[in-house]
Each structure stands twice: as structure tokens, then as C-alpha cells.
C-alpha positions as CSV (number, residue, x, y, z in Angstrom):
1,X,-7.6,-27.6,29.0
2,X,-9.8,-28.7,26.4
3,X,-13.0,-27.2,26.1
4,X,-16.2,-28.4,24.2
5,X,-18.3,-26.1,21.9
6,X,-22.0,-25.8,23.3
7,X,-22.9,-26.5,19.7
8,X,-21.4,-29.6,19.5
9,X,-23.6,-32.7,19.0
10,X,-21.5,-34.4,21.7
11,X,-22.8,-32.5,24.4
12,X,-24.8,-33.9,27.0
13,X,-24.3,-31.6,29.8
14,X,-26.9,-30.7,32.3
15,X,-28.2,-27.6,30.4
16,X,-28.4,-29.3,27.1
17,X,-30.2,-32.9,28.1
18,X,-32.3,-34.7,24.9
19,X,-35.6,-33.4,25.4
20,X,-38.4,-35.5,23.7
21,X,-40.5,-32.9,23.7
22,X,-38.2,-31.0,21.5
23,X,-38.0,-34.0,19.4
24,X,-41.8,-34.2,18.9
25,X,-41.9,-30.8,18.5
26,X,-39.9,-31.2,15.4
27,X,-41.9,-34.2,14.2
28,X,-45.1,-32.2,14.4
29,X,-43.6,-29.5,12.4
30,X,-42.6,-32.0,9.7
31,X,-45.7,-34.0,9.7
32,X,-48.1,-31.0,9.5
33,X,-47.3,-30.6,5.7
34,X,-48.7,-34.2,4.9
35,X,-50.6,-35.2,7.7
36,X,-53.1,-32.5,7.7
37,X,-53.7,-33.0,4.1
38,X,-54.3,-36.7,4.9
39,X,-56.1,-36.1,7.9
40,X,-58.8,-34.1,5.8
41,X,-58.9,-36.9,2.9
42,X,-59.8,-39.1,5.6
43,X,-62.3,-37.1,7.5
44,X,-64.1,-36.0,4.2
45,X,-64.1,-40.2,3.2
46,X,-62.3,-39.1,0.1
47,X,-60.2,-42.1,0.5
48,X,-59.2,-44.5,3.1
49,X,-56.5,-44.2,6.2
50,X,-53.6,-45.6,4.2
51,X,-52.3,-42.3,3.4
52,X,-52.4,-40.8,7.0
53,X,-50.4,-43.8,7.9
54,X,-47.7,-43.6,5.2
55,X,-47.6,-39.8,6.4
56,X,-47.1,-40.3,9.9
57,X,-44.0,-42.9,8.9
58,X,-42.3,-41.1,6.3
59,X,-42.5,-37.4,8.2
60,X,-39.9,-39.0,10.5
61,X,-37.5,-38.7,7.8
62,X,-36.7,-35.3,8.4
63,X,-35.7,-35.6,11.6
64,X,-32.6,-37.6,10.7
65,X,-30.9,-34.0,9.5
66,X,-32.2,-32.5,12.7
67,X,-30.0,-35.0,15.1
68,X,-27.0,-35.0,12.9
69,X,-27.0,-31.0,12.9
70,X,-28.4,-29.7,16.0
71,X,-26.5,-26.2,15.6
72,X,-28.0,-25.6,12.6
73,X,-31.5,-27.6,13.1
74,X,-33.5,-24.1,13.0
75,X,-32.1,-23.4,9.5
76,X,-32.2,-26.6,8.1
77,X,-35.9,-27.2,9.5
78,X,-36.8,-24.0,7.9
79,X,-35.2,-24.8,4.4
80,X,-37.2,-28.4,4.6
81,X,-40.2,-26.4,5.6
82,X,-40.3,-24.4,2.8
83,X,-39.8,-27.4,0.4
84,X,-42.4,-29.3,2.0
85,X,-44.7,-26.1,1.9
86,X,-44.2,-25.6,-1.4
87,X,-44.8,-29.1,-2.6
88,X,-47.7,-29.3,-0.3
89,X,-49.6,-26.8,-1.7
90,X,-49.9,-28.4,-4.9
91,X,-51.9,-31.5,-3.2
92,X,-53.8,-29.6,-1.1
93,X,-54.9,-27.1,-3.9
94,X,-55.8,-29.7,-5.6
95,X,-58.0,-31.4,-3.0
96,X,-59.5,-28.0,-2.6
97,X,-60.3,-27.2,-5.9
98,X,-61.1,-30.8,-7.7
99,X,-61.9,-32.5,-4.3
100,X,-59.2,-35.5,-5.2
101,X,-56.4,-37.1,-3.9
102,X,-53.6,-36.0,-5.4
103,X,-51.6,-38.7,-7.9
104,X,-49.1,-39.2,-10.8
105,X,-52.4,-39.5,-12.6
106,X,-52.9,-35.6,-12.2
107,X,-49.3,-35.2,-13.7
108,X,-50.6,-37.4,-16.8
109,X,-53.7,-34.9,-17.2
110,X,-51.3,-31.6,-16.5
111,X,-48.9,-32.8,-19.6
112,X,-51.6,-33.8,-21.7
113,X,-53.5,-30.6,-21.3
114,X,-52.8,-27.2,-23.0
115,X,-52.8,-23.9,-20.9
116,X,-55.8,-22.9,-21.8
117,X,-57.8,-26.0,-20.8
118,X,-56.0,-26.4,-17.7
119,X,-56.7,-22.4,-16.7
120,X,-60.1,-22.6,-18.0
121,X,-60.8,-25.9,-15.7
122,X,-59.3,-24.2,-12.6
123,X,-61.4,-21.0,-12.9
124,X,-64.6,-23.2,-13.3
125,X,-63.5,-24.1,-9.7
126,X,-61.8,-21.4,-7.8
127,X,-63.4,-19.6,-4.5
128,X,-62.3,-17.0,-2.8
129,X,-62.5,-18.9,0.5
130,X,-59.2,-20.3,-0.8
131,X,-57.0,-17.2,-0.5
132,X,-57.6,-16.8,3.3
133,X,-57.4,-20.7,3.5
134,X,-54.1,-20.2,2.3
135,X,-52.8,-18.0,4.5
136,X,-53.8,-19.8,7.7
137,X,-52.5,-23.1,6.1
138,X,-49.1,-21.0,5.8
139,X,-49.5,-19.4,9.0
140,X,-49.7,-22.4,11.1
141,X,-46.3,-23.9,10.1
142,X,-44.5,-20.6,10.6
143,X,-45.7,-20.5,14.4
144,X,-44.6,-23.9,14.8
145,X,-41.2,-23.1,13.5
146,X,-40.7,-20.2,15.6
147,X,-41.1,-22.3,18.9
148,X,-38.1,-25.0,17.5
149,X,-35.0,-25.3,19.5
150,X,-32.0,-27.4,18.8
151,X,-32.2,-30.8,20.1
152,X,-29.1,-32.0,21.6
153,X,-28.1,-35.8,22.0
154,X,-25.2,-37.7,23.0
155,X,-23.6,-39.7,20.5
156,X,-24.9,-43.1,21.5
157,X,-28.7,-41.4,21.4
158,X,-28.3,-40.0,18.3
159,X,-27.2,-42.8,16.2
160,X,-29.6,-45.0,18.2
161,X,-32.1,-42.5,17.4
162,X,-31.3,-42.2,13.5
163,X,-30.9,-46.2,13.3
164,X,-34.5,-46.3,14.4
165,X,-36.0,-43.5,12.3
166,X,-34.2,-44.7,9.4
167,X,-35.9,-48.4,9.9
168,X,-39.1,-47.0,10.1
169,X,-39.0,-44.9,6.9
170,X,-37.3,-48.1,5.1
171,X,-39.3,-50.6,6.3
172,X,-41.1,-51.0,3.2
173,X,-38.6,-51.8,0.9
174,X,-36.2,-53.7,3.6
175,X,-39.4,-56.0,4.1
176,X,-39.5,-56.8,0.9
177,X,-36.0,-57.6,0.8
178,X,-36.3,-60.2,3.5
179,X,-39.0,-61.7,1.9
180,X,-36.6,-62.3,-1.2
181,X,-38.2,-60.2,-3.3
182,X,-36.1,-58.6,-6.0
183,X,-34.5,-55.1,-5.1
184,X,-36.7,-53.6,-8.3
185,X,-39.8,-54.9,-6.3
186,X,-38.4,-53.3,-3.0
187,X,-37.6,-49.9,-4.7
188,X,-41.4,-50.1,-6.2
189,X,-42.9,-50.9,-2.8
190,X,-40.8,-48.2,-1.1
191,X,-41.8,-45.4,-3.4
192,X,-45.5,-46.5,-3.2
193,X,-45.2,-46.0,0.7
194,X,-43.4,-42.6,0.3
195,X,-45.8,-41.6,-2.5
196,X,-48.6,-39.9,-0.1
197,X,-46.0,-37.6,1.6
198,X,-44.7,-34.1,0.6
199,X,-42.5,-33.9,-1.3
200,X,-42.8,-37.3,-2.5
201,X,-45.7,-36.9,-4.0
202,X,-44.2,-34.9,-6.8
203,X,-40.8,-36.5,-7.0
204,X,-42.0,-39.9,-7.1
205,X,-44.9,-39.0,-9.2
206,X,-43.2,-37.9,-11.8
207,X,-40.7,-40.7,-11.9
208,X,-43.6,-43.0,-11.9
209,X,-45.5,-41.3,-14.6
210,X,-42.5,-41.1,-16.8
211,X,-42.3,-44.5,-16.5
212,X,-45.7,-45.4,-17.3
213,X,-45.7,-42.9,-19.9
214,X,-42.8,-44.9,-21.9
215,X,-44.8,-47.9,-21.4
216,X,-47.9,-46.4,-23.0
217,X,-45.9,-44.8,-25.7
218,X,-44.4,-48.2,-26.6
219,X,-47.6,-50.1,-26.7
220,X,-49.0,-47.3,-28.8
221,X,-46.0,-47.4,-31.2
222,X,-46.4,-51.2,-31.4
223,X,-50.1,-50.9,-32.2
224,X,-49.3,-48.2,-34.7
225,X,-47.9,-51.3,-36.8
226,X,-50.7,-53.6,-36.8
227,X,-52.0,-53.7,-40.3
228,X,-55.6,-52.9,-40.8
229,X,-58.5,-55.4,-41.0
230,X,-59.1,-56.8,-44.5
231,X,-62.1,-56.6,-46.5
232,X,-63.8,-54.4,-43.9
233,X,-67.2,-53.2,-44.9
234,X,-69.4,-50.9,-43.2
235,X,-73.4,-51.4,-43.5
236,X,-74.3,-48.2,-41.9
237,X,-71.5,-46.4,-43.9
238,X,-74.2,-43.5,-45.5
239,X,-76.1,-42.7,-42.3
240,X,-75.0,-40.2,-39.4
241,X,-74.3,-42.8,-36.4
242,X,-73.7,-42.7,-32.4
243,X,-72.5,-46.0,-31.2
244,X,-72.0,-46.0,-27.4
245,X,-70.3,-48.7,-25.3
246,X,-70.3,-48.3,-21.5
247,X,-68.0,-50.6,-19.4
248,X,-69.4,-51.0,-15.9
249,X,-67.0,-52.4,-13.2
250,X,-67.4,-55.1,-10.4
251,X,-71.2,-55.7,-10.8
252,X,-72.8,-59.1,-10.3
253,X,-76.0,-59.0,-12.3
254,X,-77.7,-61.7,-9.6
255,X,-77.9,-58.4,-7.3
256,X,-80.0,-56.5,-10.0
257,X,-83.5,-56.5,-9.9
258,X,-83.5,-56.5,-13.7
259,X,-81.9,-59.7,-13.6
260,X,-84.8,-60.8,-10.9
261,X,-82.9,-60.1,-7.8
262,X,-85.7,-59.2,-4.8
263,X,-84.7,-55.9,-3.8
264,X,-85.1,-52.9,-6.3
265,X,-81.6,-52.2,-7.0
266,X,-82.2,-51.3,-10.6
267,X,-85.6,-49.2,-10.7
268,X,-84.7,-47.0,-13.3
269,X,-83.6,-49.9,-15.9
270,X,-86.6,-52.1,-14.6
271,X,-88.9,-49.1,-16.0
272,X,-87.4,-49.2,-19.4
273,X,-87.1,-53.0,-19.6
274,X,-89.0,-53.2,-22.9
275,X,-86.6,-51.1,-24.8
276,X,-83.7,-53.0,-23.7
277,X,-82.2,-56.4,-24.8
278,X,-81.3,-57.9,-21.8
279,X,-78.6,-60.7,-22.0
280,X,-78.9,-63.0,-19.0
281,X,-76.4,-65.5,-19.4
282,X,-73.0,-63.5,-20.0
283,X,-69.8,-64.6,-18.1
284,X,-66.7,-62.8,-17.9
285,X,-63.4,-65.0,-19.0
286,X,-61.5,-63.3,-15.6
287,X,-62.3,-61.5,-12.4
288,X,-60.1,-58.7,-13.1
289,X,-60.5,-55.7,-15.2
290,X,-57.1,-55.6,-17.0
291,X,-57.2,-59.1,-18.0
292,X,-60.7,-59.2,-19.2
293,X,-60.7,-55.9,-21.3
294,X,-57.3,-56.9,-23.1
295,X,-60.0,-59.9,-24.2
296,X,-63.3,-57.8,-24.5
297,X,-61.9,-55.2,-26.5
298,X,-59.5,-57.2,-28.8
299,X,-59.7,-60.3,-30.8
300,X,-57.9,-62.1,-27.5
301,X,-59.6,-64.7,-25.8
302,X,-58.4,-67.2,-22.9
303,X,-56.4,-69.6,-25.2
304,X,-55.1,-66.7,-27.4
305,X,-54.9,-64.0,-24.3
306,X,-51.8,-62.3,-26.2
307,X,-53.6,-61.1,-29.2
308,X,-54.4,-57.9,-28.2
309,X,-50.6,-57.1,-28.8
310,X,-50.7,-57.9,-32.5
311,X,-53.9,-57.9,-34.0
312,X,-56.6,-54.6,-34.1
313,X,-58.5,-53.4,-30.6
314,X,-62.1,-52.5,-31.0
315,X,-61.2,-48.6,-31.5
316,X,-58.9,-49.6,-34.2
317,X,-61.9,-51.4,-35.7
318,X,-64.1,-48.3,-35.3
319,X,-61.5,-46.1,-36.4
320,X,-61.1,-47.9,-39.6
321,X,-64.5,-48.0,-40.0
322,X,-64.8,-43.8,-40.3
323,X,-65.8,-43.4,-36.8
324,X,-64.3,-40.3,-34.9
325,X,-63.6,-42.0,-31.4
326,X,-63.8,-40.8,-27.5
327,X,-62.9,-42.3,-24.3
328,X,-64.1,-41.1,-21.3
329,X,-63.0,-42.8,-18.0
330,X,-63.9,-42.5,-14.2
331,X,-61.2,-45.2,-14.0
332,X,-57.3,-44.0,-12.5
333,X,-55.2,-43.5,-15.6
334,X,-51.8,-43.5,-14.5
335,X,-50.9,-46.6,-12.1
336,X,-48.8,-49.5,-12.7
337,X,-52.1,-51.9,-13.0
338,X,-53.8,-49.5,-15.5
339,X,-51.3,-49.0,-18.0
340,X,-53.0,-51.5,-20.6
341,X,-56.1,-49.7,-20.2
342,X,-54.5,-46.0,-20.5
343,X,-53.0,-47.3,-23.9
344,X,-56.4,-48.6,-25.0
345,X,-57.9,-45.1,-24.1
346,X,-54.9,-43.3,-26.1
347,X,-56.0,-45.1,-29.0
348,X,-58.8,-43.0,-29.1
349,X,-59.1,-39.5,-30.8
350,X,-60.0,-37.6,-28.2
351,X,-60.0,-38.6,-24.1
352,X,-61.6,-37.6,-21.2
353,X,-60.0,-38.3,-17.8
354,X,-62.1,-37.6,-14.7
355,X,-60.4,-39.8,-12.0
356,X,-57.0,-38.7,-10.8
357,X,-57.3,-40.0,-7.2
358,X,-53.8,-41.8,-6.0
359,X,-56.0,-44.6,-4.6
360,X,-59.1,-46.7,-6.3
361,X,-60.4,-46.8,-2.8
362,X,-61.7,-43.3,-3.0
363,X,-64.9,-41.3,-3.0
364,X,-65.2,-40.8,-6.7
365,X,-68.8,-40.9,-8.3
366,X,-69.8,-41.9,-11.5
367,X,-72.1,-39.3,-12.3
368,X,-69.1,-37.0,-13.5
369,X,-69.5,-39.2,-16.8
370,X,-72.8,-37.5,-17.4
371,X,-71.7,-34.0,-18.3
372,X,-68.9,-34.8,-20.5
373,X,-70.8,-37.5,-22.4
374,X,-73.7,-34.7,-23.2
375,X,-71.0,-32.5,-24.5
376,X,-69.4,-35.3,-26.8
377,X,-73.0,-36.2,-28.2
378,X,-73.1,-33.1,-29.7
379,X,-69.8,-33.3,-31.3
380,X,-70.3,-32.0,-35.1
381,X,-68.4,-35.4,-36.2
382,X,-71.2,-37.4,-38.4
383,X,-70.1,-40.9,-37.1
384,X,-69.5,-41.1,-33.2
385,X,-67.9,-44.1,-31.1
386,X,-68.2,-43.4,-27.4
387,X,-66.7,-45.5,-24.9
388,X,-67.5,-44.6,-21.2
389,X,-65.7,-46.5,-18.7
390,X,-67.3,-46.5,-14.9
391,X,-65.8,-47.1,-11.2
392,X,-69.3,-48.9,-11.3
393,X,-69.2,-50.9,-7.8
394,X,-65.6,-51.4,-7.3
395,X,-64.7,-51.7,-3.6
396,X,-64.8,-50.1,-1.4
397,X,-68.4,-49.7,-1.9
398,X,-69.5,-46.7,0.5
399,X,-67.1,-44.8,-2.0
400,X,-69.5,-45.2,-4.8
401,X,-72.8,-43.6,-4.1
402,X,-74.0,-40.4,-2.7
403,X,-75.7,-40.3,0.5
404,X,-78.8,-39.9,-1.4
405,X,-78.9,-43.3,-2.8
406,X,-78.4,-45.1,0.2
407,X,-81.6,-47.0,-0.1
408,X,-80.9,-50.1,1.9
409,X,-79.4,-49.5,5.6
410,X,-81.5,-51.9,7.8
411,X,-80.5,-55.5,8.3
412,X,-84.2,-56.3,7.2
413,X,-84.4,-58.1,4.0
414,X,-81.0,-59.7,4.1
415,X,-79.4,-62.8,4.3
416,X,-79.9,-64.4,8.0
417,X,-75.9,-65.5,7.9
418,X,-74.5,-62.1,7.9
419,X,-73.1,-60.5,10.9
420,X,-73.5,-56.5,11.6
421,X,-70.6,-55.2,9.9
422,X,-71.1,-58.0,6.8
423,X,-74.5,-56.5,6.5
424,X,-73.4,-52.8,6.1
425,X,-71.0,-54.3,3.4
426,X,-73.7,-56.0,1.9
427,X,-76.1,-52.8,1.7
428,X,-73.5,-50.8,0.5
429,X,-73.0,-52.8,-2.4
430,X,-76.8,-52.9,-3.1
431,X,-76.7,-49.3,-2.7
432,X,-73.7,-49.1,-5.3
433,X,-75.6,-51.0,-7.9
434,X,-78.9,-48.5,-7.2
435,X,-76.3,-45.7,-8.0
436,X,-75.1,-47.4,-11.1
437,X,-78.4,-48.2,-12.5
438,X,-78.8,-44.5,-12.1
439,X,-75.7,-43.5,-13.8
440,X,-76.3,-45.9,-16.7
441,X,-80.3,-45.1,-17.2
442,X,-79.3,-41.4,-17.5
443,X,-76.7,-42.1,-20.0
444,X,-79.4,-43.8,-22.0
445,X,-81.9,-40.8,-21.2
446,X,-79.5,-38.1,-22.5
447,X,-78.6,-40.4,-25.7
448,X,-82.3,-40.9,-26.4
449,X,-83.0,-37.1,-26.1
450,X,-80.3,-35.8,-28.5
451,X,-82.5,-38.4,-31.1
452,X,-79.5,-39.4,-32.9
453,X,-79.3,-42.6,-34.8
454,X,-77.6,-45.2,-32.9
455,X,-76.8,-48.0,-29.8
456,X,-75.7,-47.9,-26.7
457,X,-74.2,-51.5,-25.1
458,X,-73.9,-51.5,-21.5
459,X,-71.8,-54.5,-19.8
460,X,-69.6,-55.1,-16.5
461,X,-65.9,-56.0,-16.8
462,X,-66.6,-58.9,-14.3
463,X,-68.5,-59.8,-11.4
464,X,-68.1,-59.5,-7.5
465,X,-69.0,-62.0,-4.6
466,X,-70.2,-60.0,-1.3
467,X,-71.0,-62.6,1.1
468,X,-73.7,-64.3,-1.5
469,X,-72.5,-67.9,-0.6
470,X,-73.6,-68.9,3.1
471,X,-71.2,-72.2,3.2
472,X,-68.1,-69.6,2.6
473,X,-68.4,-66.0,3.6
474,X,-66.2,-64.1,1.2
475,X,-65.9,-60.7,-0.3
476,X,-64.1,-59.6,-3.5
477,X,-62.8,-62.0,-6.5
478,X,-60.5,-64.9,-6.3
479,X,-59.5,-66.4,-9.6
480,X,-58.3,-69.5,-7.7
481,X,-61.5,-70.2,-6.1
482,X,-64.0,-69.0,-8.6
483,X,-68.0,-68.5,-7.8
484,X,-70.7,-67.6,-10.2
485,X,-71.0,-64.3,-8.7
486,X,-67.5,-63.2,-9.8
487,X,-68.1,-63.9,-13.6
488,X,-71.8,-63.1,-14.0
489,X,-72.3,-59.9,-15.6
490,X,-75.0,-57.7,-17.2
491,X,-75.4,-56.9,-20.2
492,X,-77.8,-54.7,-22.2
493,X,-78.3,-53.1,-25.5
494,X,-80.7,-50.1,-26.4
495,X,-81.4,-49.1,-29.9
496,X,-83.2,-45.8,-31.4
497,X,-85.7,-46.5,-33.3
498,X,-84.1,-45.7,-36.5
499,X,-81.3,-47.9,-35.8
500,X,-83.2,-51.0,-34.8
501,X,-85.3,-50.6,-38.3
502,X,-82.0,-50.3,-40.4
503,X,-80.1,-52.9,-38.0
504,X,-82.8,-56.0,-37.5
505,X,-82.1,-58.7,-34.8
506,X,-84.0,-61.5,-35.5
507,X,-85.4,-63.7,-32.4
508,X,-84.2,-61.4,-29.9
509,X,-86.5,-63.3,-27.6
510,X,-84.6,-66.5,-28.0
511,X,-80.9,-65.0,-28.3
512,X,-81.1,-63.0,-24.8
513,X,-80.7,-66.7,-23.2
514,X,-77.7,-67.8,-25.3
515,X,-75.0,-68.5,-23.3
516,X,-71.5,-66.9,-24.1
517,X,-68.2,-65.1,-22.8
518,X,-67.8,-61.6,-23.4
519,X,-64.1,-62.4,-24.6
520,X,-66.0,-62.4,-28.0
521,X,-67.5,-59.5,-27.6
522,X,-65.7,-58.0,-30.5
523,X,-67.7,-59.9,-32.9
524,X,-70.9,-59.3,-31.1
525,X,-70.2,-55.5,-31.3
526,X,-69.3,-55.6,-35.0
527,X,-72.3,-57.3,-35.9
528,X,-74.5,-55.1,-33.8
529,X,-72.6,-51.9,-35.4
530,X,-73.1,-53.6,-39.0
531,X,-69.4,-54.0,-39.5
532,X,-67.9,-57.0,-41.2
533,X,-64.6,-58.0,-42.4
534,X,-62.6,-60.8,-43.9
535,X,-61.8,-62.8,-40.3
536,X,-65.1,-62.3,-38.9
537,X,-66.8,-64.9,-37.3
538,X,-70.7,-64.8,-37.0
539,X,-70.6,-68.2,-34.9
540,X,-68.9,-65.7,-32.2
541,X,-71.6,-63.3,-32.2
542,X,-74.4,-63.7,-29.8
543,X,-76.6,-61.7,-32.1
544,X,-76.1,-63.3,-35.4
545,X,-78.0,-66.0,-36.8
546,X,-75.2,-68.3,-37.5
547,X,-74.4,-68.1,-33.6
548,X,-73.1,-71.3,-32.3
549,X,-72.1,-72.3,-29.2
550,X,-68.5,-71.7,-28.2
551,X,-66.6,-73.1,-25.2
552,X,-67.2,-70.4,-22.1
553,X,-63.8,-70.7,-20.6
554,X,-63.2,-69.3,-17.1
555,X,-59.5,-69.3,-15.3
556,X,-56.1,-68.0,-15.8
557,X,-55.0,-68.8,-19.7
558,X,-51.1,-69.0,-18.2
559,X,-52.5,-72.6,-16.8
560,X,-54.4,-73.9,-19.8
561,X,-55.2,-77.2,-18.3
562,X,-56.9,-75.6,-15.6
563,X,-59.1,-73.7,-17.7
564,X,-63.1,-74.5,-17.0
565,X,-65.9,-74.5,-19.7
566,X,-68.7,-73.3,-18.0
567,X,-71.2,-75.3,-20.6
568,X,-69.8,-78.4,-19.3
569,X,-69.0,-77.4,-15.4
570,X,-71.7,-74.9,-14.5
571,X,-71.4,-72.9,-11.2
572,X,-73.9,-74.2,-8.7
573,X,-77.2,-72.4,-7.8
574,X,-76.2,-70.3,-4.6
575,X,-79.7,-69.4,-4.8
576,X,-80.9,-72.3,-3.8
577,X,-78.5,-72.2,-0.8
578,X,-80.1,-68.9,0.5
579,X,-82.6,-68.7,3.5
580,X,-85.7,-66.6,3.4
581,X,-85.4,-63.0,3.5
582,X,-87.6,-60.5,5.5
583,X,-88.9,-58.2,3.3
584,X,-88.1,-54.3,4.4
585,X,-88.7,-50.7,3.7
586,X,-87.0,-49.3,0.5
587,X,-86.6,-45.4,0.0
588,X,-87.7,-43.8,-3.0
589,X,-84.9,-41.6,-4.3
590,X,-85.2,-37.8,-5.3
591,X,-82.8,-37.7,-8.6
592,X,-84.0,-33.8,-9.5
593,X,-80.6,-32.4,-8.2
594,X,-78.6,-34.9,-10.6
595,X,-80.7,-34.0,-13.9
596,X,-77.9,-32.4,-16.6
């Protein structure tokens, strides 16, 4: 008589019936290592729920070997759990230390920093409560593991479950293939969906890091081959200078009280308005960060969008003029979209990367730039050029400001066409502008208090529509359906007294109303900085006496026939379409806790 081993996966006797409770115990055990982390991320509002969703789905993967080899399920689950525990400690520890979601950007920072920098940074954040927290975090899965028992199935059950689990885990990539996308695109999508879960945040994060780094190194190598500008002359070569460029994000000037908005969204800049040049007719060429800055920080424009690859950048220009260059950013560094931004930053002599969250939709306040900015102002270099890149008012807006800056909460003084959900987002955007006002004004204040000779320029890369048009309610940006709010950007200049005296700007009351595209910014910056070169075109500098009105193109350069010149086809005045608002209460912000 033939016998069947009790450990056989084929067994489905009365003593070894399939147990759903046992199945879900294994799932809970595996989910713990990624799920707890994502639940903390979500509950702390560090980021949204996407990571938790992916952790839920990707945790099913580890059930496949348990179903295939039930006899060894205890050993297999123990080994997998050990790997998940060790790799999850990296992300959990990073969250505990720095309050950020772990991403491939963290790997970039790790490999870009030396040991002493990493040790000093960790020591400054380490707290003793983390030791017992580590013990509790490790003890819980051990208890779960102790309760696990083999899950036996019939052959039909086993392969049916494995098929379903494989489908769930691989659906992101399969979905791309079903939609006739390339295999490479499918693999990328699959990696993106797996990355929030352990151990893929390390494995796939490293793969992405190496790929992105290779692209950055290629761009930097090509940039190093670009010849310098001919005939460059610096009118301020004999003085000690500090020049600062602050790049904002997604901020529509029409929602700033500095530009006449009825809500007091920029009280600090309003208070120093007489110290500023406030340009009120500046437009971004495109409603996207990367595409805009590829023009703004280079000689590229809407008609020649690829010149950033073959001509010097703004950083190249400033280094050629003898400036030590710095880049402080609260934007993400290591993402597919931000590769070119990171390339620009790596052209600087020193970088300070502050945002290593995996998702852009994460709780990361721009106030983090203030401390390193103050530190770099004290650098002994005689000529300093500092770029500060903010997250500004990027969606999701409620992640952009601390609770202390939630000035606007009620539905009073809002457009009448908004429903409750829209009103909340409308308020969040205005509150994000209030906090952006605090950050920009504080940067000016810190600079001013050093007494250094120089200037600070602030503009936003592009605008953002947040239910501003009652005829077509929309939030975000869409180049295919452009509106003024997506392109109207703030542009202000602050100058120290000594700098203003030696770098005179003629007719300031007139020039601030000139219509201008920020794609020509490199000429304006050069004029403001007193730097000229053979190919300098003064007609493209908004502050030059030789300025001439040039086309203000917006649109996708790959479709040149659809480019729109705002001088000839201006946007309609949406203010004329808005209903009367009811004035509501405003709250005074106590910013003492934010003083540096």
C-alpha cells in the first residue's frame, strides 16, 4: 500500500485542511515589516496613502514560497522575516531620525557624504527612546512568528492561490503591457510600485540610484566640455559680493497680497515692499518645473529648448566670474523627473540636499533651508552665489505649511462657486503661500542682517490653478488647456544699500511693469550681477536700458506651431468673472518659534 507523507503539499486530509486563518497570519507577519512603517507615514501626515496601498499588495509576494513548501514554512518565513526586519530597520530608523520617508535620494546622500558628516548628522538627531522602540519593534514579529503553522493545500488550491498572488503583485507591470506599453516602461512601473515595501526600498532604490547617477554623470561630463563664455567681464570683480537666487515652486502671483490679492497671504513681504522691486508682468514659459528651469537657468528658450545641453548654464557663468557656488534644495534629488535638476545642482561647488522623501506629496516644510542658508552666508569666500530651491506651494498644499500658518480655515471670504472640499483646498493653497511668504521674507531678513554686499532674487518656476476660474473648476496645471494662473509668477529683487548704489537700476517704477518671459532670465540676472560677455543681449534683460519687448512664448516647444505669444494673445482677466467675496476673520501668526 502506498503512503502519503504528512509533510506532503498534496495532502488535504481531514487533519490538514486549508486554513484561511493560518494563511492570514502569515500575511500579517510579512505585512508588518512594511505596513507598520507606512501606517506611521500616513498617520503622521508625512505622506499620503499610496505607500500603504503598495505595502498591502506587495506583501502577498512572500506567501508564495509558504504555499509551495509548507513543510519548511517555519524556516522559510523566519529567513524572509529576518531579511525584511533588517531592511525595514533602515527605513524605520531613517523615519525616526529625520521624519522623512526613505527613498533612493537617501542612498544618494549617503554615498555623497563622508563618514564624519553622516555620523555628526545622526548624532544630532539620535534620541535614547529609540533603543526601547527598536526592541518593541523587533519583539512583535518574533511573537507573530512563534504562532505560525504550516498551511497545507491541495494541488488545485495551491496553484490557484499562487496564480492570484502572482497576478496581484505583478499587476502594475502587466497593466502597462496590456496597454501596449514597452517592456522597459512596464518594468519601471513595477519597480515604482514595489519600492515602498521592504526589502525593495533598498534593492530597487539602489538600482534606480545607480541608473540616475549614470545619467547625471553623463550630463556633467558633457557640461564640462562646453567652452566658457567669450569676453566675460564682471563690473563687481573688485568687491566682496553675495548673490542669492531663490527659486519658488507652483506659486501663482495672483494669490499673493503683494500683487493685490484681497487676502493677506504675504504680510511679511508686504511690510518690506518699499525695499523690493516687485515685477508684476512676468510669465513662465511652461507650467512644469524641469522644463521651465531648463530654460530659466540656461540660454535655452521656447524656440531653442535644447540649448541647455550645449551652452553654459547660469552656474557655469557665475563660476567663470569667480564666484563660489552653492545649491540648497528642499526638492527631491534622486527621481526620474528630477535628474536634470540634480545635474544643475551638481554643477555647483557645494550642495545641501534636504528632501529625501520618496514621494513629492510629503510633509516637508521649506523652513529647513533657513539654517543651512545662514551657515553658507558665513562661508569665507569673497564672492558667493547661493541658489535656494524651495518646494513652495507644490501640491498637496496641506503638506506645505505647519499648523501655525493655517490662517485661512473658514468658508468666508471665498469665491461662492466652491463646494466644501474645494474650499478646503483653496484655503490650503493660500496658507501655503502664507508660509512661503514667511520663508522668503526670512531669507531676506537673514541676508540683510549679515550686512553683506549683494542682492537676492526670488521667482517661482511656474504658477498653479486652484479653482480660480468659475467657468471651469480645476486644480493643478495642464499645458494643453493653459490659464493665466499656471503661468503668472512672482518676481522680486532685494538689494543691499551698497549693492544698489554701485549697480544702479534706471527707471525702476517703469521697468517693473514690463511684460517678460522668465525663459530670458539669464540675461536679467547677468545685468543685475554686473556681468557681461560677448553674446550678452541687453534687449532681453528686463532691467536694462536697452530692453526691447520680445515674444512671451508659452506652450510645448515640440509643437512650435502651437506656441502662443502672450503679448498678442493675452489671457482673459479671470478677476472680472469672480463673484464678490465676504470678508472673514484672519489670524495673526506667531513666528517666534521659527527664529534662527
